[in-house]
PQR file of N, CA, C, O and H, with PARSE charges and radii, in Angstrom:
ATOM      1  N   UNK A   1    -124.267 -70.669  57.255 -0.4000 1.5000
ATOM      2  CA  UNK A   1    -122.900 -70.306  57.222 -0.0000 2.0000
ATOM      3  C   UNK A   1    -122.091 -71.576  57.069  0.5500 1.7000
ATOM      4  O   UNK A   1    -122.359 -72.606  57.688 -0.5500 1.4000
ATOM      5  N   UNK A   2    -121.052 -71.449  56.186 -0.4000 1.5000
ATOM      6  CA  UNK A   2    -120.299 -72.616  55.843 -0.0000 2.0000
ATOM      7  C   UNK A   2    -119.165 -72.917  56.892  0.5500 1.7000
ATOM      8  O   UNK A   2    -118.499 -72.019  57.407 -0.5500 1.4000
ATOM      9  H   UNK A   2    -120.835 -70.612  55.683  0.4000 1.0000
ATOM     10  N   UNK A   3    -119.001 -74.237  57.161 -0.4000 1.5000
ATOM     11  CA  UNK A   3    -117.918 -74.690  58.076 -0.0000 2.0000
ATOM     12  C   UNK A   3    -116.524 -74.462  57.413  0.5500 1.7000
ATOM     13  O   UNK A   3    -116.250 -74.873  56.285 -0.5500 1.4000
ATOM     14  H   UNK A   3    -119.542 -74.966  56.743  0.4000 1.0000
ATOM     15  N   UNK A   4    -115.769 -73.848  58.124 -0.4000 1.5000
ATOM     16  CA  UNK A   4    -114.405 -73.542  57.657 -0.0000 2.0000
ATOM     17  C   UNK A   4    -113.579 -74.716  58.156  0.5500 1.7000
ATOM     18  O   UNK A   4    -113.566 -75.012  59.350 -0.5500 1.4000
ATOM     19  H   UNK A   4    -115.991 -73.514  59.040  0.4000 1.0000
ATOM     20  N   UNK A   5    -112.884 -75.390  57.230 -0.4000 1.5000
ATOM     21  CA  UNK A   5    -112.002 -76.432  57.564 -0.0000 2.0000
ATOM     22  C   UNK A   5    -110.575 -76.033  57.399  0.5500 1.7000
ATOM     23  O   UNK A   5    -110.214 -75.355  56.437 -0.5500 1.4000
ATOM     24  H   UNK A   5    -112.894 -75.150  56.259  0.4000 1.0000
ATOM     25  N   UNK A   6    -109.759 -76.448  58.328 -0.4000 1.5000
ATOM     26  CA  UNK A   6    -108.309 -76.107  58.109 -0.0000 2.0000
ATOM     27  C   UNK A   6    -107.441 -77.382  58.384  0.5500 1.7000
ATOM     28  O   UNK A   6    -107.913 -78.289  59.070 -0.5500 1.4000
ATOM     29  H   UNK A   6    -110.052 -76.999  59.110  0.4000 1.0000
ATOM     30  N   UNK A   7    -106.249 -77.460  57.889 -0.4000 1.5000
ATOM     31  CA  UNK A   7    -105.464 -78.672  58.081 -0.0000 2.0000
ATOM     32  C   UNK A   7    -104.716 -78.612  59.384  0.5500 1.7000
ATOM     33  O   UNK A   7    -104.106 -77.603  59.736 -0.5500 1.4000
ATOM     34  H   UNK A   7    -105.865 -76.723  57.333  0.4000 1.0000
ATOM     35  N   UNK A   8    -104.775 -79.640  60.042 -0.4000 1.5000
ATOM     36  CA  UNK A   8    -104.133 -79.747  61.378 -0.0000 2.0000
ATOM     37  C   UNK A   8    -102.682 -79.612  61.193  0.5500 1.7000
ATOM     38  O   UNK A   8    -102.102 -80.318  60.369 -0.5500 1.4000
ATOM     39  H   UNK A   8    -105.271 -80.459  59.756  0.4000 1.0000
ATOM     40  N   UNK A   9    -102.050 -78.728  61.926 -0.4000 1.5000
ATOM     41  CA  UNK A   9    -100.521 -78.492  61.677 -0.0000 2.0000
ATOM     42  C   UNK A   9     -99.700 -79.739  62.041  0.5500 1.7000
ATOM     43  O   UNK A   9     -98.567 -79.877  61.579 -0.5500 1.4000
ATOM     44  H   UNK A   9    -102.521 -78.154  62.595  0.4000 1.0000
ATOM     45  N   UNK A  10    -100.262 -80.667  62.876 -0.4000 1.5000
ATOM     46  CA  UNK A  10     -99.632 -81.713  63.332 -0.0000 2.0000
ATOM     47  C   UNK A  10     -99.671 -82.929  62.289  0.5500 1.7000
ATOM     48  O   UNK A  10     -98.661 -83.421  61.785 -0.5500 1.4000
ATOM     49  H   UNK A  10    -101.183 -80.555  63.251  0.4000 1.0000
ATOM     50  N   UNK A  11    -100.957 -83.332  62.045 -0.4000 1.5000
ATOM     51  CA  UNK A  11    -101.173 -84.628  61.292 -0.0000 2.0000
ATOM     52  C   UNK A  11    -101.732 -84.252  59.867  0.5500 1.7000
ATOM     53  O   UNK A  11    -101.688 -85.115  58.990 -0.5500 1.4000
ATOM     54  H   UNK A  11    -101.777 -82.933  62.454  0.4000 1.0000
ATOM     55  N   UNK A  12    -102.192 -83.159  59.624 -0.4000 1.5000
ATOM     56  CA  UNK A  12    -102.736 -82.837  58.241 -0.0000 2.0000
ATOM     57  C   UNK A  12    -104.271 -83.174  58.153  0.5500 1.7000
ATOM     58  O   UNK A  12    -104.851 -82.884  57.107 -0.5500 1.4000
ATOM     59  H   UNK A  12    -102.228 -82.458  60.337  0.4000 1.0000
ATOM     60  N   UNK A  13    -104.950 -83.752  59.155 -0.4000 1.5000
ATOM     61  CA  UNK A  13    -106.265 -84.062  59.024 -0.0000 2.0000
ATOM     62  C   UNK A  13    -107.129 -82.724  59.133  0.5500 1.7000
ATOM     63  O   UNK A  13    -106.745 -81.719  59.732 -0.5500 1.4000
ATOM     64  H   UNK A  13    -104.479 -83.987  60.005  0.4000 1.0000
ATOM     65  N   UNK A  14    -108.267 -82.844  58.516 -0.4000 1.5000
ATOM     66  CA  UNK A  14    -109.257 -81.596  58.539 -0.0000 2.0000
ATOM     67  C   UNK A  14    -109.730 -81.474  59.828  0.5500 1.7000
ATOM     68  O   UNK A  14    -110.078 -82.433  60.518 -0.5500 1.4000
ATOM     69  H   UNK A  14    -108.579 -83.661  58.030  0.4000 1.0000
ATOM     70  N   UNK A  15    -109.756 -80.048  60.249 -0.4000 1.5000
ATOM     71  CA  UNK A  15    -110.277 -79.625  61.571 -0.0000 2.0000
ATOM     72  C   UNK A  15    -111.190 -78.454  61.369  0.5500 1.7000
ATOM     73  O   UNK A  15    -110.896 -77.589  60.545 -0.5500 1.4000
ATOM     74  H   UNK A  15    -109.473 -79.270  59.689  0.4000 1.0000
ATOM     75  N   UNK A  16    -112.295 -78.387  62.091 -0.4000 1.5000
ATOM     76  CA  UNK A  16    -113.141 -77.344  62.005 -0.0000 2.0000
ATOM     77  C   UNK A  16    -112.587 -76.062  62.670  0.5500 1.7000
ATOM     78  O   UNK A  16    -112.064 -76.141  63.782 -0.5500 1.4000
ATOM     79  H   UNK A  16    -112.534 -79.090  62.761  0.4000 1.0000
ATOM     80  N   UNK A  17    -112.679 -74.999  62.081 -0.4000 1.5000
ATOM     81  CA  UNK A  17    -112.170 -73.650  62.704 -0.0000 2.0000
ATOM     82  C   UNK A  17    -113.481 -72.972  63.261  0.5500 1.7000
ATOM     83  O   UNK A  17    -114.112 -72.194  62.546 -0.5500 1.4000
ATOM     84  H   UNK A  17    -113.104 -74.935  61.178  0.4000 1.0000
ATOM     85  N   UNK A  18    -113.861 -73.258  64.472 -0.4000 1.5000
ATOM     86  CA  UNK A  18    -114.941 -72.638  65.124 -0.0000 2.0000
ATOM     87  C   UNK A  18    -114.768 -72.750  66.627  0.5500 1.7000
ATOM     88  O   UNK A  18    -114.044 -73.619  67.113 -0.5500 1.4000
ATOM     89  H   UNK A  18    -113.348 -73.890  65.053  0.4000 1.0000
ATOM     90  N   UNK A  19    -115.437 -71.864  67.366 -0.4000 1.5000
ATOM     91  CA  UNK A  19    -115.152 -71.881  68.827 -0.0000 2.0000
ATOM     92  C   UNK A  19    -115.573 -73.193  69.536  0.5500 1.7000
ATOM     93  O   UNK A  19    -115.138 -73.417  70.665 -0.5500 1.4000
ATOM     94  H   UNK A  19    -116.025 -71.158  66.971  0.4000 1.0000
ATOM     95  N   UNK A  20    -116.425 -74.092  68.903 -0.4000 1.5000
ATOM     96  CA  UNK A  20    -116.757 -75.422  69.564 -0.0000 2.0000
ATOM     97  C   UNK A  20    -115.549 -76.320  69.427  0.5500 1.7000
ATOM     98  O   UNK A  20    -115.497 -77.275  70.201 -0.5500 1.4000
ATOM     99  H   UNK A  20    -116.778 -73.910  67.986  0.4000 1.0000
ATOM    100  N   UNK A  21    -114.628 -76.164  68.606 -0.4000 1.5000
ATOM    101  CA  UNK A  21    -113.509 -76.981  68.521 -0.0000 2.0000
ATOM    102  C   UNK A  21    -112.343 -76.318  69.494  0.5500 1.7000
ATOM    103  O   UNK A  21    -111.608 -75.396  69.138 -0.5500 1.4000
ATOM    104  H   UNK A  21    -114.671 -75.388  67.977  0.4000 1.0000
ATOM    105  N   UNK A  22    -112.317 -76.922  70.705 -0.4000 1.5000
ATOM    106  CA  UNK A  22    -111.467 -76.287  71.687 -0.0000 2.0000
ATOM    107  C   UNK A  22    -109.994 -76.656  71.432  0.5500 1.7000
ATOM    108  O   UNK A  22    -109.134 -76.137  72.143 -0.5500 1.4000
ATOM    109  H   UNK A  22    -112.914 -77.671  70.993  0.4000 1.0000
ATOM    110  N   UNK A  23    -109.655 -77.513  70.469 -0.4000 1.5000
ATOM    111  CA  UNK A  23    -108.259 -77.765  70.104 -0.0000 2.0000
ATOM    112  C   UNK A  23    -107.778 -77.081  68.889  0.5500 1.7000
ATOM    113  O   UNK A  23    -106.633 -77.314  68.502 -0.5500 1.4000
ATOM    114  H   UNK A  23    -110.354 -77.934  69.891  0.4000 1.0000
ATOM    115  N   UNK A  24    -108.561 -76.233  68.230 -0.4000 1.5000
ATOM    116  CA  UNK A  24    -108.145 -75.538  67.067 -0.0000 2.0000
ATOM    117  C   UNK A  24    -106.856 -74.863  67.335  0.5500 1.7000
ATOM    118  O   UNK A  24    -106.582 -74.389  68.438 -0.5500 1.4000
ATOM    119  H   UNK A  24    -109.491 -76.043  68.544  0.4000 1.0000
ATOM    120  N   UNK A  25    -106.028 -74.824  66.255 -0.4000 1.5000
ATOM    121  CA  UNK A  25    -106.177 -75.422  64.916 -0.0000 2.0000
ATOM    122  C   UNK A  25    -105.907 -76.844  64.760  0.5500 1.7000
ATOM    123  O   UNK A  25    -105.900 -77.363  63.644 -0.5500 1.4000
ATOM    124  H   UNK A  25    -106.250 -75.208  65.359  0.4000 1.0000
ATOM    125  N   UNK A  26    -105.674 -77.526  65.880 -0.4000 1.5000
ATOM    126  CA  UNK A  26    -105.431 -78.904  65.800 -0.0000 2.0000
ATOM    127  C   UNK A  26    -106.781 -79.705  65.639  0.5500 1.7000
ATOM    128  O   UNK A  26    -107.883 -79.192  65.833 -0.5500 1.4000
ATOM    129  H   UNK A  26    -105.680 -77.104  66.787  0.4000 1.0000
ATOM    130  N   UNK A  27    -106.592 -80.946  65.285 -0.4000 1.5000
ATOM    131  CA  UNK A  27    -107.950 -81.850  65.215 -0.0000 2.0000
ATOM    132  C   UNK A  27    -108.248 -82.510  66.471  0.5500 1.7000
ATOM    133  O   UNK A  27    -109.379 -82.969  66.635 -0.5500 1.4000
ATOM    134  H   UNK A  27    -105.697 -81.363  65.127  0.4000 1.0000
ATOM    135  N   UNK A  28    -107.286 -82.623  67.464 -0.4000 1.5000
ATOM    136  CA  UNK A  28    -107.630 -83.353  68.568 -0.0000 2.0000
ATOM    137  C   UNK A  28    -106.604 -82.978  69.696  0.5500 1.7000
ATOM    138  O   UNK A  28    -105.560 -82.372  69.453 -0.5500 1.4000
ATOM    139  H   UNK A  28    -106.368 -82.251  67.331  0.4000 1.0000
ATOM    140  N   UNK A  29    -106.979 -83.380  70.927 -0.4000 1.5000
ATOM    141  CA  UNK A  29    -106.014 -83.072  72.092 -0.0000 2.0000
ATOM    142  C   UNK A  29    -104.685 -83.796  71.832  0.5500 1.7000
ATOM    143  O   UNK A  29    -103.619 -83.278  72.163 -0.5500 1.4000
ATOM    144  H   UNK A  29    -107.827 -83.873  71.124  0.4000 1.0000
ATOM    145  N   UNK A  30    -104.753 -84.966  71.253 -0.4000 1.5000
ATOM    146  CA  UNK A  30    -103.340 -85.648  71.118 -0.0000 2.0000
ATOM    147  C   UNK A  30    -102.518 -84.751  70.124  0.5500 1.7000
ATOM    148  O   UNK A  30    -101.365 -84.480  70.460 -0.5500 1.4000
ATOM    149  H   UNK A  30    -105.619 -85.387  70.984  0.4000 1.0000
ATOM    150  N   UNK A  31    -102.943 -84.319  69.069 -0.4000 1.5000
ATOM    151  CA  UNK A  31    -102.157 -83.424  68.182 -0.0000 2.0000
ATOM    152  C   UNK A  31    -101.694 -82.192  68.904  0.5500 1.7000
ATOM    153  O   UNK A  31    -100.558 -81.753  68.724 -0.5500 1.4000
ATOM    154  H   UNK A  31    -103.880 -84.539  68.796  0.4000 1.0000
ATOM    155  N   UNK A  32    -102.529 -81.643  69.693 -0.4000 1.5000
ATOM    156  CA  UNK A  32    -102.238 -80.387  70.350 -0.0000 2.0000
ATOM    157  C   UNK A  32    -101.102 -80.699  71.328  0.5500 1.7000
ATOM    158  O   UNK A  32    -100.152 -79.922  71.424 -0.5500 1.4000
ATOM    159  H   UNK A  32    -103.451 -81.999  69.840  0.4000 1.0000
ATOM    160  N   UNK A  33    -101.175 -81.770  72.024 -0.4000 1.5000
ATOM    161  CA  UNK A  33    -100.140 -82.127  73.076 -0.0000 2.0000
ATOM    162  C   UNK A  33     -98.753 -82.596  72.373  0.5500 1.7000
ATOM    163  O   UNK A  33     -97.661 -82.389  72.904 -0.5500 1.4000
ATOM    164  H   UNK A  33    -101.946 -82.401  71.946  0.4000 1.0000
ATOM    165  N   UNK A  34     -98.903 -83.217  71.183 -0.4000 1.5000
ATOM    166  CA  UNK A  34     -97.673 -83.550  70.511 -0.0000 2.0000
ATOM    167  C   UNK A  34     -96.994 -82.283  70.105  0.5500 1.7000
ATOM    168  O   UNK A  34     -95.775 -82.191  70.253 -0.5500 1.4000
ATOM    169  H   UNK A  34     -99.790 -83.385  70.752  0.4000 1.0000
ATOM    170  N   UNK A  35     -97.673 -81.326  69.618 -0.4000 1.5000
ATOM    171  CA  UNK A  35     -97.088 -80.032  69.153 -0.0000 2.0000
ATOM    172  C   UNK A  35     -96.438 -79.186  70.446  0.5500 1.7000
ATOM    173  O   UNK A  35     -95.402 -78.534  70.319 -0.5500 1.4000
ATOM    174  H   UNK A  35     -98.663 -81.401  69.499  0.4000 1.0000
ATOM    175  N   UNK A  36     -97.091 -79.267  71.556 -0.4000 1.5000
ATOM    176  CA  UNK A  36     -96.628 -78.700  72.812 -0.0000 2.0000
ATOM    177  C   UNK A  36     -95.331 -79.376  73.149  0.5500 1.7000
ATOM    178  O   UNK A  36     -94.327 -78.738  73.466 -0.5500 1.4000
ATOM    179  H   UNK A  36     -97.933 -79.797  71.659  0.4000 1.0000
ATOM    180  N   UNK A  37     -95.377 -80.695  73.074 -0.4000 1.5000
ATOM    181  CA  UNK A  37     -94.111 -81.426  73.480 -0.0000 2.0000
ATOM    182  C   UNK A  37     -92.934 -81.189  72.546  0.5500 1.7000
ATOM    183  O   UNK A  37     -91.794 -81.264  73.004 -0.5500 1.4000
ATOM    184  H   UNK A  37     -96.193 -81.213  72.817  0.4000 1.0000
ATOM    185  N   UNK A  38     -93.151 -80.894  71.202 -0.4000 1.5000
ATOM    186  CA  UNK A  38     -92.159 -80.561  70.338 -0.0000 2.0000
ATOM    187  C   UNK A  38     -91.470 -79.259  70.723  0.5500 1.7000
ATOM    188  O   UNK A  38     -90.248 -79.141  70.629 -0.5500 1.4000
ATOM    189  H   UNK A  38     -94.077 -80.832  70.830  0.4000 1.0000
ATOM    190  N   UNK A  39     -92.303 -78.233  71.180 -0.4000 1.5000
ATOM    191  CA  UNK A  39     -91.869 -77.011  71.639 -0.0000 2.0000
ATOM    192  C   UNK A  39     -91.019 -77.147  72.953  0.5500 1.7000
ATOM    193  O   UNK A  39     -89.959 -76.540  73.100 -0.5500 1.4000
ATOM    194  H   UNK A  39     -93.295 -78.329  71.257  0.4000 1.0000
ATOM    195  N   UNK A  40     -91.535 -77.953  73.858 -0.4000 1.5000
ATOM    196  CA  UNK A  40     -90.912 -78.285  75.068 -0.0000 2.0000
ATOM    197  C   UNK A  40     -89.554 -78.821  74.989  0.5500 1.7000
ATOM    198  O   UNK A  40     -88.645 -78.435  75.723 -0.5500 1.4000
ATOM    199  H   UNK A  40     -92.397 -78.446  73.738  0.4000 1.0000
ATOM    200  N   UNK A  41     -89.426 -79.768  74.035 -0.4000 1.5000
ATOM    201  CA  UNK A  41     -88.117 -80.472  73.860 -0.0000 2.0000
ATOM    202  C   UNK A  41     -87.226 -79.760  72.878  0.5500 1.7000
ATOM    203  O   UNK A  41     -86.194 -80.278  72.450 -0.5500 1.4000
ATOM    204  H   UNK A  41     -90.166 -80.082  73.438  0.4000 1.0000
ATOM    205  N   UNK A  42     -87.637 -78.584  72.535 -0.4000 1.5000
ATOM    206  CA  UNK A  42     -86.915 -77.612  71.621 -0.0000 2.0000
ATOM    207  C   UNK A  42     -86.696 -78.145  70.134  0.5500 1.7000
ATOM    208  O   UNK A  42     -85.751 -77.761  69.445 -0.5500 1.4000
ATOM    209  H   UNK A  42     -88.475 -78.164  72.882  0.4000 1.0000
ATOM    210  N   UNK A  43     -87.640 -79.052  69.705 -0.4000 1.5000
ATOM    211  CA  UNK A  43     -87.539 -79.447  68.402 -0.0000 2.0000
ATOM    212  C   UNK A  43     -87.943 -78.405  67.416  0.5500 1.7000
ATOM    213  O   UNK A  43     -87.509 -78.392  66.264 -0.5500 1.4000
ATOM    214  H   UNK A  43     -88.407 -79.363  70.264  0.4000 1.0000
ATOM    215  N   UNK A  44     -88.827 -77.488  67.920 -0.4000 1.5000
ATOM    216  CA  UNK A  44     -89.097 -76.305  67.226 -0.0000 2.0000
ATOM    217  C   UNK A  44     -88.218 -75.149  67.772  0.5500 1.7000
ATOM    218  O   UNK A  44     -87.927 -75.023  68.962 -0.5500 1.4000
ATOM    219  H   UNK A  44     -89.179 -77.499  68.856  0.4000 1.0000
ATOM    220  N   UNK A  45     -87.850 -74.368  66.833 -0.4000 1.5000
ATOM    221  CA  UNK A  45     -86.976 -73.135  67.410 -0.0000 2.0000
ATOM    222  C   UNK A  45     -87.350 -71.945  66.561  0.5500 1.7000
ATOM    223  O   UNK A  45     -87.641 -72.086  65.374 -0.5500 1.4000
ATOM    224  H   UNK A  45     -88.086 -74.471  65.866  0.4000 1.0000
ATOM    225  N   UNK A  46     -87.343 -70.782  67.162 -0.4000 1.5000
ATOM    226  CA  UNK A  46     -87.613 -69.575  66.562 -0.0000 2.0000
ATOM    227  C   UNK A  46     -86.258 -69.091  66.058  0.5500 1.7000
ATOM    228  O   UNK A  46     -85.317 -69.022  66.848 -0.5500 1.4000
ATOM    229  H   UNK A  46     -87.107 -70.667  68.126  0.4000 1.0000
ATOM    230  N   UNK A  47     -86.115 -68.748  64.763 -0.4000 1.5000
ATOM    231  CA  UNK A  47     -84.740 -68.250  64.268 -0.0000 2.0000
ATOM    232  C   UNK A  47     -84.440 -66.920  64.838  0.5500 1.7000
ATOM    233  O   UNK A  47     -85.332 -66.097  65.048 -0.5500 1.4000
ATOM    234  H   UNK A  47     -86.879 -68.804  64.121  0.4000 1.0000
ATOM    235  N   UNK A  48     -83.158 -66.696  65.097 -0.4000 1.5000
ATOM    236  CA  UNK A  48     -82.693 -65.441  65.653 -0.0000 2.0000
ATOM    237  C   UNK A  48     -81.419 -65.107  64.794  0.5500 1.7000
ATOM    238  O   UNK A  48     -80.715 -66.003  64.328 -0.5500 1.4000
ATOM    239  H   UNK A  48     -82.433 -67.364  64.926  0.4000 1.0000
ATOM    240  N   UNK A  49     -81.156 -63.758  64.608 -0.4000 1.5000
ATOM    241  CA  UNK A  49     -80.100 -63.316  63.912 -0.0000 2.0000
ATOM    242  C   UNK A  49     -78.765 -63.381  64.933  0.5500 1.7000
ATOM    243  O   UNK A  49     -78.823 -63.032  66.112 -0.5500 1.4000
ATOM    244  H   UNK A  49     -81.728 -63.030  64.987  0.4000 1.0000
ATOM    245  N   UNK A  50     -77.705 -63.826  64.357 -0.4000 1.5000
ATOM    246  CA  UNK A  50     -76.513 -63.969  65.148 -0.0000 2.0000
ATOM    247  C   UNK A  50     -75.950 -62.522  65.453  0.5500 1.7000
ATOM    248  O   UNK A  50     -76.018 -61.681  64.556 -0.5500 1.4000
ATOM    249  H   UNK A  50     -77.658 -64.110  63.400  0.4000 1.0000
ATOM    250  N   UNK A  51     -75.457 -62.231  66.542 -0.4000 1.5000
ATOM    251  CA  UNK A  51     -74.978 -60.977  66.884 -0.0000 2.0000
ATOM    252  C   UNK A  51     -73.429 -61.068  66.805  0.5500 1.7000
ATOM    253  O   UNK A  51     -72.865 -62.084  67.209 -0.5500 1.4000
ATOM    254  H   UNK A  51     -75.402 -62.914  67.270  0.4000 1.0000
ATOM    255  N   UNK A  52     -72.700 -59.970  66.265 -0.4000 1.5000
ATOM    256  CA  UNK A  52     -71.358 -59.902  66.120 -0.0000 2.0000
ATOM    257  C   UNK A  52     -70.599 -59.254  67.469  0.5500 1.7000
ATOM    258  O   UNK A  52     -69.385 -59.067  67.554 -0.5500 1.4000
ATOM    259  H   UNK A  52     -73.159 -59.145  65.937  0.4000 1.0000
ATOM    260  N   UNK A  53     -71.528 -58.974  68.435 -0.4000 1.5000
ATOM    261  CA  UNK A  53     -71.083 -58.348  69.706 -0.0000 2.0000
ATOM    262  C   UNK A  53     -70.828 -56.885  69.674  0.5500 1.7000
ATOM    263  O   UNK A  53     -70.312 -56.312  70.634 -0.5500 1.4000
ATOM    264  H   UNK A  53     -72.514 -59.125  68.367  0.4000 1.0000
ATOM    265  N   UNK A  54     -71.203 -56.235  68.520 -0.4000 1.5000
ATOM    266  CA  UNK A  54     -71.040 -54.765  68.393 -0.0000 2.0000
ATOM    267  C   UNK A  54     -72.222 -53.977  68.854  0.5500 1.7000
ATOM    268  O   UNK A  54     -72.190 -52.753  68.981 -0.5500 1.4000
ATOM    269  H   UNK A  54     -71.622 -56.701  67.741  0.4000 1.0000
ATOM    270  N   UNK A  55     -73.287 -54.736  69.107 -0.4000 1.5000
ATOM    271  CA  UNK A  55     -74.506 -54.000  69.448 -0.0000 2.0000
ATOM    272  C   UNK A  55     -74.420 -53.518  70.881  0.5500 1.7000
ATOM    273  O   UNK A  55     -73.759 -54.124  71.724 -0.5500 1.4000
ATOM    274  H   UNK A  55     -73.313 -55.731  69.004  0.4000 1.0000
ATOM    275  N   UNK A  56     -75.135 -52.358  71.151 -0.4000 1.5000
ATOM    276  CA  UNK A  56     -75.160 -51.699  72.499 -0.0000 2.0000
ATOM    277  C   UNK A  56     -76.233 -52.529  73.327  0.5500 1.7000
ATOM    278  O   UNK A  56     -77.370 -52.706  72.889 -0.5500 1.4000
ATOM    279  H   UNK A  56     -75.672 -51.866  70.465  0.4000 1.0000
ATOM    280  N   UNK A  57     -75.815 -53.014  74.520 -0.4000 1.5000
ATOM    281  CA  UNK A  57     -76.782 -53.770  75.316 -0.0000 2.0000
ATOM    282  C   UNK A  57     -77.859 -52.911  75.765  0.5500 1.7000
ATOM    283  O   UNK A  57     -77.541 -51.733  75.931 -0.5500 1.4000
ATOM    284  H   UNK A  57     -74.891 -52.871  74.876  0.4000 1.0000
ATOM    285  N   UNK A  58     -79.125 -53.251  76.011 -0.4000 1.5000
ATOM    286  CA  UNK A  58     -80.168 -52.471  76.388 -0.0000 2.0000
ATOM    287  C   UNK A  58     -79.848 -51.908  77.796  0.5500 1.7000
ATOM    288  O   UNK A  58     -79.098 -52.538  78.542 -0.5500 1.4000
ATOM    289  H   UNK A  58     -79.383 -54.207  75.876  0.4000 1.0000
ATOM    290  N   UNK A  59     -80.396 -50.749  78.164 -0.4000 1.5000
ATOM    291  CA  UNK A  59     -80.128 -50.030  79.394 -0.0000 2.0000
ATOM    292  C   UNK A  59     -80.955 -50.848  80.452  0.5500 1.7000
ATOM    293  O   UNK A  59     -81.936 -51.517  80.127 -0.5500 1.4000
ATOM    294  H   UNK A  59     -81.005 -50.238  77.558  0.4000 1.0000
ATOM    295  N   UNK A  60     -80.476 -50.744  81.776 -0.4000 1.5000
ATOM    296  CA  UNK A  60     -81.117 -51.322  82.838 -0.0000 2.0000
ATOM    297  C   UNK A  60     -82.501 -50.539  83.042  0.5500 1.7000
ATOM    298  O   UNK A  60     -82.594 -49.345  82.755 -0.5500 1.4000
ATOM    299  H   UNK A  60     -79.679 -50.200  82.040  0.4000 1.0000
ATOM    300  N   UNK A  61     -83.492 -51.231  83.517 -0.4000 1.5000
ATOM    301  CA  UNK A  61     -84.727 -50.625  83.891 -0.0000 2.0000
ATOM    302  C   UNK A  61     -84.598 -49.667  85.174  0.5500 1.7000
ATOM    303  O   UNK A  61     -84.248 -50.117  86.265 -0.5500 1.4000
ATOM    304  H   UNK A  61     -83.417 -52.201  83.750  0.4000 1.0000
ATOM    305  N   UNK A  62     -84.873 -48.456  84.988 -0.4000 1.5000
ATOM    306  CA  UNK A  62     -84.576 -47.526  86.121 -0.0000 2.0000
ATOM    307  C   UNK A  62     -85.604 -47.683  87.198  0.5500 1.7000
ATOM    308  O   UNK A  62     -85.375 -47.128  88.273 -0.5500 1.4000
ATOM    309  H   UNK A  62     -85.157 -48.090  84.101  0.4000 1.0000
ATOM    310  N   UNK A  63     -86.734 -48.385  87.041 -0.4000 1.5000
ATOM    311  CA  UNK A  63     -87.798 -48.479  87.976 -0.0000 2.0000
ATOM    312  C   UNK A  63     -87.288 -49.421  89.093  0.5500 1.7000
ATOM    313  O   UNK A  63     -86.734 -50.478  88.792 -0.5500 1.4000
ATOM    314  H   UNK A  63     -86.920 -48.835  86.167  0.4000 1.0000
ATOM    315  N   UNK A  64     -87.476 -49.036  90.416 -0.4000 1.5000
ATOM    316  CA  UNK A  64     -87.027 -49.895  91.451 -0.0000 2.0000
ATOM    317  C   UNK A  64     -88.022 -51.153  91.443  0.5500 1.7000
ATOM    318  O   UNK A  64     -89.197 -51.048  91.094 -0.5500 1.4000
ATOM    319  H   UNK A  64     -87.926 -48.178  90.660  0.4000 1.0000
ATOM    320  N   UNK A  65     -87.469 -52.277  91.837 -0.4000 1.5000
ATOM    321  CA  UNK A  65     -88.206 -53.464  91.965 -0.0000 2.0000
ATOM    322  C   UNK A  65     -88.369 -53.938  93.450  0.5500 1.7000
ATOM    323  O   UNK A  65     -87.445 -53.893  94.262 -0.5500 1.4000
ATOM    324  H   UNK A  65     -86.514 -52.363  92.120  0.4000 1.0000
ATOM    325  N   UNK A  66     -89.604 -54.388  93.725 -0.4000 1.5000
ATOM    326  CA  UNK A  66     -89.824 -54.760  95.171 -0.0000 2.0000
ATOM    327  C   UNK A  66     -89.064 -55.989  95.475  0.5500 1.7000
ATOM    328  O   UNK A  66     -88.931 -56.852  94.608 -0.5500 1.4000
ATOM    329  H   UNK A  66     -90.355 -54.424  93.066  0.4000 1.0000
ATOM    330  N   UNK A  67     -88.537 -56.124  96.704 -0.4000 1.5000
ATOM    331  CA  UNK A  67     -87.869 -57.257  97.221 -0.0000 2.0000
ATOM    332  C   UNK A  67     -88.706 -58.355  97.593  0.5500 1.7000
ATOM    333  O   UNK A  67     -88.208 -59.383  98.053 -0.5500 1.4000
ATOM    334  H   UNK A  67     -88.645 -55.423  97.408  0.4000 1.0000
TER
END
């Protein structure tokens, strides 16, 4: 079976895509933590559509919640 290589999303180095690579898709723990840090500091953001306020808000959950 051929080894599948992917580009590390952080640095671009080749990384093996297999269960033995515990950092996949990253090449190392350092790249994995750098990516996590970028999310934590909000350098990466998920785009959302702006609302004009005319949308109906979701209904409240009718299920009672424990105190």
